[in-house]
VEXVEX-698718 format. One line per 4 residues: number of its first residue (from 1); their letters; for each residue x, y, z of N, C-alpha, C. Coordinates in nm, 2 decimals. Layout:
<lozas>
NUM> A> X/Y/Z/X/Y/Z/X/Y/Z | ...;
</lozas>
This chain:
<lozas>
1> MKSF> 26.59/6.01/18.27/26.48/6.08/18.34/26.56/6.17/18.46 | 26.65/6.11/18.48/26.73/6.16/18.58/26.81/6.29/18.52 | 26.87/6.28/18.41/26.93/6.39/18.34/26.84/6.52/18.34 | 26.69/6.47/18.30/26.62/6.59/18.28/26.57/6.67/18.44;
5> AAAG> 26.57/6.59/18.52/26.54/6.61/18.66/26.66/6.71/18.70 | 26.80/6.65/18.67/26.89/6.74/18.69/26.94/6.87/18.65 | 26.89/6.89/18.51/26.88/6.98/18.42/26.78/7.09/18.49 | 26.68/7.03/18.52/26.55/7.13/18.55/26.59/7.16/18.70;
9> ITLL> 26.67/7.12/18.76/26.71/7.19/18.91/26.83/7.28/18.87 | 26.90/7.25/18.78/27.01/7.34/18.74/26.94/7.47/18.65 | 26.84/7.45/18.58/26.76/7.57/18.53/26.70/7.66/18.62 | 26.64/7.59/18.73/26.60/7.68/18.84/26.69/7.76/18.91;
13> ASCQ> 26.78/7.67/18.95/26.88/7.76/19.03/26.93/7.87/18.93 | 26.94/7.86/18.82/27.03/7.98/18.73/26.92/8.06/18.70 | 26.82/8.05/18.72/26.69/8.16/18.72/26.66/8.24/18.82 | 26.68/8.18/18.97/26.67/8.24/19.08/26.81/8.34/19.10;
17> DQAP> 26.91/8.32/19.02/27.04/8.41/19.04/27.03/8.55/18.97 | 26.94/8.54/18.86/26.91/8.67/18.77/26.84/8.77/18.83 | 26.85/8.88/18.83/26.76/8.99/18.88/26.63/8.99/18.77 | 26.53/9.03/18.84/26.41/9.03/18.75/26.42/9.12/18.65;
21> PPPM> 26.33/9.09/18.56/26.34/9.22/18.42/26.27/9.34/18.46 | 26.32/9.42/18.40/26.24/9.57/18.45/26.14/9.56/18.41 | 26.04/9.65/18.49/25.88/9.67/18.46/25.89/9.74/18.32 | 25.76/9.69/18.28/25.72/9.76/18.14/25.66/9.88/18.14;
25> TTPV> 25.72/9.98/18.13/25.68/10.12/18.12/25.65/10.19/17.98 | 25.55/10.26/17.94/25.53/10.35/17.84/25.61/10.46/17.87 | 25.68/10.49/17.76/25.77/10.66/17.76/25.68/10.76/17.76 | 25.70/10.85/17.83/25.61/10.95/17.84/25.67/11.06/17.79;
29> PAAT> 25.62/11.13/17.67/25.69/11.27/17.58/25.73/11.34/17.69 | 25.85/11.40/17.66/25.91/11.54/17.77/25.81/11.65/17.73 | 25.78/11.72/17.83/25.72/11.83/17.81/25.78/11.95/17.75 | 25.77/12.01/17.64/25.79/12.12/17.60/25.76/12.25/17.64;
33> PAAI> 25.83/12.35/17.62/25.78/12.50/17.66/25.67/12.51/17.61 | 25.64/12.51/17.48/25.51/12.53/17.42/25.40/12.46/17.45 | 25.40/12.34/17.54/25.31/12.26/17.57/25.26/12.32/17.70 | 25.35/12.34/17.79/25.30/12.43/17.93/25.23/12.54/17.89;
37> PAKP> 25.11/12.55/17.94/25.05/12.68/17.97/25.12/12.78/18.02 | 25.14/12.91/17.99/25.22/13.02/18.05/25.11/13.05/18.18 | 25.17/13.09/18.32/25.10/13.13/18.42/25.05/13.27/18.39 | 24.93/13.32/18.41/24.95/13.48/18.40/25.01/13.53/18.51;
41> TTPP> 25.08/13.64/18.46/25.15/13.74/18.55/25.10/13.86/18.58 | 25.09/13.88/18.68/25.05/14.05/18.72/25.17/14.13/18.73 | 25.17/14.27/18.66/25.35/14.29/18.72/25.31/14.34/18.88 | 25.41/14.34/18.94/25.41/14.39/19.09/25.36/14.52/19.10;
45> VKAG> 25.31/14.56/19.18/25.30/14.73/19.22/25.38/14.80/19.25 | 25.37/14.88/19.21/25.51/15.00/19.26/25.43/15.07/19.39 | 25.47/15.05/19.49/25.44/15.13/19.61/25.43/15.30/19.59 | 25.32/15.32/19.66/25.29/15.47/19.64/25.41/15.54/19.74;
49> KLTS> 25.39/15.68/19.79/25.45/15.76/19.83/25.37/15.80/19.98 | 25.45/15.79/20.09/25.36/15.83/20.19/25.44/15.97/20.26 | 25.36/16.07/20.25/25.41/16.20/20.31/25.34/16.26/20.42 | 25.35/16.36/20.47/25.27/16.45/20.60/25.22/16.56/20.50;
53> IDLP> 25.13/16.61/20.57/25.07/16.76/20.53/25.04/16.84/20.66 | 25.08/16.97/20.65/25.04/17.03/20.75/24.91/17.11/20.72 | 24.86/17.18/20.85/24.72/17.25/20.84/24.75/17.37/20.74 | 24.84/17.45/20.72/24.85/17.56/20.64/24.83/17.51/20.48;
57> TLFP> 24.89/17.41/20.48/24.89/17.36/20.34/24.74/17.29/20.32 | 24.66/17.21/20.41/24.56/17.14/20.39/24.45/17.24/20.40 | 24.43/17.32/20.49/24.33/17.41/20.51/24.25/17.50/20.38 | 24.35/17.54/20.29/24.29/17.60/20.17/24.21/17.49/20.07;
61> RQQA> 24.29/17.37/20.06/24.27/17.27/19.96/24.13/17.22/20.03 | 24.10/17.21/20.16/23.98/17.15/20.18/23.87/17.25/20.17 | 23.90/17.38/20.20/23.78/17.48/20.17/23.76/17.49/20.03 | 23.84/17.45/19.93/23.85/17.46/19.79/23.77/17.31/19.74;
65> GTVL> 23.79/17.24/19.82/23.74/17.10/19.76/23.83/17.03/19.67 | 23.95/17.06/19.69/24.06/17.00/19.59/24.14/16.89/19.67 | 24.09/16.83/19.77/24.16/16.73/19.84/24.07/16.64/19.83 | 24.10/16.49/19.87/24.02/16.37/19.90/24.09/16.36/20.05;
69> LYDA> 23.96/16.36/20.15/24.02/16.33/20.28/23.95/16.25/20.37 | 24.04/16.16/20.43/23.98/16.02/20.49/24.00/16.08/20.63 | 23.90/16.00/20.70/23.90/16.00/20.87/23.92/15.85/20.93 | 24.06/15.82/20.98/24.08/15.70/21.00/24.03/15.68/21.13;
73> RPGF> 23.97/15.75/21.22/23.92/15.72/21.36/23.79/15.64/21.35 | 23.79/15.57/21.46/23.66/15.46/21.42/23.51/15.55/21.42 | 23.42/15.50/21.37/23.30/15.59/21.32/23.24/15.65/21.45 | 23.24/15.59/21.54/23.16/15.65/21.67/23.26/15.76/21.73;
77> VAGF> 23.39/15.78/21.71/23.50/15.89/21.73/23.44/16.02/21.64 | 23.43/15.96/21.51/23.40/16.09/21.41/23.24/16.15/21.44 | 23.19/16.08/21.52/23.04/16.12/21.55/23.05/16.25/21.64 | 23.16/16.26/21.72/23.18/16.41/21.82/23.24/16.49/21.72;
81> GKIP> 23.26/16.48/21.58/23.31/16.59/21.53/23.42/16.56/21.42 | 23.43/16.61/21.32/23.52/16.59/21.20/23.56/16.70/21.11 | 23.64/16.69/21.02/23.66/16.76/20.95/23.58/16.78/20.82 | 23.50/16.90/20.77/23.44/16.91/20.69/23.45/16.83/20.56;
85> GAIS> 23.36/16.73/20.51/23.40/16.66/20.41/23.48/16.55/20.42 | 23.52/16.51/20.50/23.59/16.38/20.54/23.50/16.27/20.56 | 23.56/16.14/20.47/23.52/16.02/20.44/23.55/15.94/20.54 | 23.46/15.87/20.64/23.53/15.77/20.72/23.58/15.66/20.67;
89> WSRH> 23.70/15.61/20.72/23.75/15.49/20.66/23.85/15.45/20.78 | 23.80/15.38/20.88/23.88/15.33/20.98/23.97/15.21/20.97 | 24.07/15.21/21.04/24.15/15.07/21.01/24.08/14.96/21.02 | 23.99/14.93/21.11/23.90/14.80/21.12/23.76/14.80/20.98;
93> DFDA> 23.76/14.91/20.92/23.70/14.88/20.82/23.76/14.87/20.67 | 23.88/14.87/20.71/23.98/14.89/20.58/23.93/14.80/20.46 | 23.93/14.67/20.49/23.90/14.54/20.38/23.76/14.57/20.34 | 23.66/14.62/20.43/23.52/14.60/20.37/23.51/14.73/20.27;
97> RLSQ> 23.58/14.85/20.29/23.56/14.96/20.20/23.68/14.97/20.10 | 23.74/14.88/20.08/23.88/14.89/20.01/23.83/14.92/19.85 | 23.73/14.84/19.79/23.72/14.89/19.66/23.64/15.01/19.63 | 23.54/15.03/19.71/23.49/15.17/19.72/23.61/15.30/19.73;
101> GEAE> 23.69/15.27/19.82/23.76/15.37/19.85/23.91/15.36/19.72 | 23.92/15.26/19.68/24.01/15.27/19.56/23.95/15.36/19.42 | 23.82/15.30/19.42/23.76/15.38/19.33/23.76/15.55/19.34 | 23.76/15.59/19.45/23.76/15.75/19.51/23.87/15.81/19.51;
105> IRAA> 24.00/15.71/19.53/24.12/15.73/19.52/24.16/15.76/19.38 | 24.12/15.68/19.27/24.15/15.68/19.15/24.09/15.80/19.08 | 23.97/15.85/19.10/23.87/15.98/19.08/23.96/16.08/19.12 | 24.03/16.11/19.25/24.08/16.20/19.29/24.20/16.21/19.22;
109> KAAG> 24.28/16.13/19.20/24.40/16.12/19.11/24.42/16.17/18.97 | 24.30/16.14/18.92/24.25/16.19/18.77/24.21/16.34/18.77 | 24.17/16.37/18.90/24.13/16.51/18.88/24.24/16.61/18.96 | 24.35/16.54/18.99/24.46/16.63/19.05/24.45/16.64/19.21;
113> KPVV> 24.37/16.58/19.25/24.36/16.59/19.41/24.44/16.50/19.48 | 24.53/16.57/19.60/24.58/16.48/19.67/24.50/16.39/19.77 | 24.55/16.27/19.81/24.47/16.19/19.92/24.53/16.23/20.07 | 24.46/16.26/20.16/24.49/16.31/20.32/24.43/16.21/20.40;
117> IYCT> 24.49/16.12/20.50/24.44/16.10/20.59/24.46/16.15/20.73 | 24.36/16.16/20.84/24.38/16.20/20.96/24.34/16.12/21.07 | 24.38/16.13/21.18/24.36/16.02/21.28/24.32/16.12/21.41 | 24.34/16.12/21.53/24.28/16.18/21.64/24.38/16.27/21.68;
121> DAAC> 24.53/16.25/21.68/24.64/16.33/21.70/24.73/16.28/21.66 | 24.88/16.34/21.69/25.00/16.28/21.65/25.03/16.15/21.68 | 24.98/16.10/21.81/25.02/15.97/21.87/24.93/15.85/21.82 | 24.83/15.91/21.76/24.72/15.78/21.70/24.77/15.74/21.58;
125> PDAR> 24.77/15.58/21.59/24.81/15.49/21.47/24.74/15.48/21.37 | 24.61/15.50/21.38/24.51/15.46/21.29/24.53/15.52/21.15 | 24.58/15.63/21.14/24.57/15.70/21.00/24.71/15.67/20.92 | 24.80/15.63/21.00/24.94/15.57/20.93/24.92/15.40/20.90;
129> AVAE> 24.84/15.35/20.98/24.79/15.21/20.93/24.72/15.21/20.80 | 24.62/15.28/20.79/24.55/15.29/20.68/24.63/15.33/20.54 | 24.70/15.43/20.59/24.80/15.52/20.47/24.90/15.39/20.42 | 24.96/15.33/20.53/25.05/15.23/20.48/25.01/15.12/20.37;
133> KLVA> 24.88/15.07/20.40/24.82/14.95/20.35/24.80/15.02/20.19 | 24.74/15.16/20.18/24.72/15.21/20.06/24.83/15.25/19.97 | 24.95/15.29/20.05/25.07/15.29/19.98/25.13/15.17/19.94 | 25.11/15.05/19.98/25.17/14.91/19.92/25.07/14.88/19.83;
137> RGHD> 24.96/14.96/19.81/24.89/14.91/19.68/24.92/15.03/19.58 | 25.01/15.11/19.58/25.05/15.18/19.47/24.99/15.35/19.51 | 24.90/15.36/19.59/24.86/15.51/19.62/24.98/15.59/19.68 | 24.96/15.73/19.67/25.04/15.82/19.71/24.95/15.86/19.84;
141> IAIL> 24.99/15.88/19.92/24.89/15.93/20.06/24.98/16.02/20.15 | 24.90/16.14/20.20/24.96/16.22/20.31/24.88/16.21/20.44 | 24.95/16.22/20.54/24.89/16.20/20.67/24.88/16.37/20.71 | 24.78/16.38/20.76/24.76/16.53/20.83/24.87/16.54/20.97;
145> DGGF> 24.96/16.64/20.98/25.03/16.66/21.09/24.95/16.68/21.23 | 24.95/16.60/21.32/24.86/16.67/21.42/24.73/16.61/21.45 | 24.68/16.55/21.33/24.52/16.50/21.32/24.42/16.60/21.37 | 24.31/16.57/21.41/24.20/16.61/21.41/24.22/16.75/21.54;
149> AAWK> 24.30/16.69/21.61/24.31/16.74/21.76/24.39/16.90/21.71 | 24.46/16.89/21.63/24.55/17.02/21.55/24.47/17.11/21.51 | 24.38/17.05/21.41/24.25/17.08/21.34/24.18/17.19/21.45 | 24.12/17.08/21.52/24.03/17.17/21.63/24.11/17.27/21.72;
153> EAGL> 24.24/17.28/21.77/24.32/17.35/21.82/24.32/17.50/21.72 | 24.33/17.47/21.59/24.36/17.57/21.56/24.23/17.68/21.51 | 24.11/17.63/21.59/23.98/17.67/21.56/23.93/17.65/21.42 | 23.97/17.58/21.35/23.89/17.54/21.21/23.77/17.48/21.19;
157> PTE> 23.68/17.49/21.10/23.55/17.44/21.14/23.53/17.28/21.14 | 23.47/17.25/21.21/23.43/17.10/21.22/23.28/17.08/21.19 | 23.26/16.96/21.14/23.10/16.91/21.15/23.07/16.75/21.24;
</lozas>
C-alpha cells in the first residue's frame, strides 16, 4: 500500500507542475472580402463657387426674372422692404428651408439662372453664412455687393 500512496503523491506533484491544457475553442473561419458586405459610399460633394455680383449686373437680370434671389435677413427685417421677387431664407431658417431651397436652386440652375443672396449691407454676415453653407453643398452662389442698402441707395424698386 505504501508504494501506491507514494506513487500517488508523486503523480499529484507532477500534475501540479504542468501548465493547464489550452481551452477548447471552435475555429472561426476568416472573413473573406466577398463575405463582408460593402458599405454604400456616396461620392464626396464637390464644393460650389462663391462669387459676388454688383448692382449693374444684377438689376437687369432681376427685372427680366432671370435670377434666383434670396434675402438672408431675418423675416421681420424683410417686412420693412426687400428686392422684388426675393425669397426669404435667413441664416436661422437655413436647415428648415434647405430641401425646398435646394429644389429651387436645382430648377434655377436647369433654367440657366444664377443664384444671388443678399443681406442688409456689406457688413452683414448673414448672406455669407447662408452662401457658404450652400457652396459646401455644391451650389454656385453670388452675394450682392453692398446688400439691400446699396439697392435702396441706388433708388431701385423695393416691395
